[in-house]
N, C-alpha and C positions, 0 to 999 in steps of 0.2 A: 452322389447317388442319382440314379435316373428318375425321371418323373413317374415311371411305372412303380419303382420301389417306394417312392414317397406316397403314391396312391395306396399301395399295399399297407403301409404303416397307418395311414389315415383310416382305411377300411378296418384294420385290426382294432384300432382305438374305438371306432364306432361300435363294432361288434361286442367288444368287451364292455363298453358302457351300457349297452342294452342288456347284456347277460348278467352283469353284476349290480345293476341299479337296485334291484329288490333287496340286495344285501347291504344297501347304503354305502357302496364303494363307488367313488367317483373316478372317472378316467379323464385325463387331459392329454391332448396332442399338441405339441409345440413345434414350430419351425423357427429356427434361428437363422436368419438370412444374412449371414456375414461371418467374418472371422471373430474370434473371441480373444481379447487381449486387454491389458491395462493401458496401453498407449497405441496411438494410430501409426500405421505404416503407409506412408505415401497417400495415394488416393483411394486405397482399398477400404471398403466398409468394415470398420472394426467396432465391435460392441463390447463395452466394459462388463466384466462378469458381475459386478454389483448391480448393474441395471437389469441383467437377466434374472438374478436372484430376487430382485424387487418385484418383477412381474410374476414369477412363480409364487411368491408370497401373496400377492394380490389375488391371484387365481385361487389359492388355497383358502384365503380368508373371506372371499366374496359370499354374500348372502345366497343361500341355496335356492331361494325363490327367483333369483335373477341370474341363474347359472348360465355362463357363456358356453 
């Protein structure tokens, strides 16, 4: 995806966050910078799916007064 497309997704997430905040709906925008697999492939940046899941869970469980 191009940088313009990624900017569009980020902008959409920010707009949704502002629009839905009063309904206590939180919006997150994540960028996974690498391939996703359970084992590495050569020098290519591979991220284990369990590590991604852990970060999503951390985001969900964080204290709302310290929202990222």
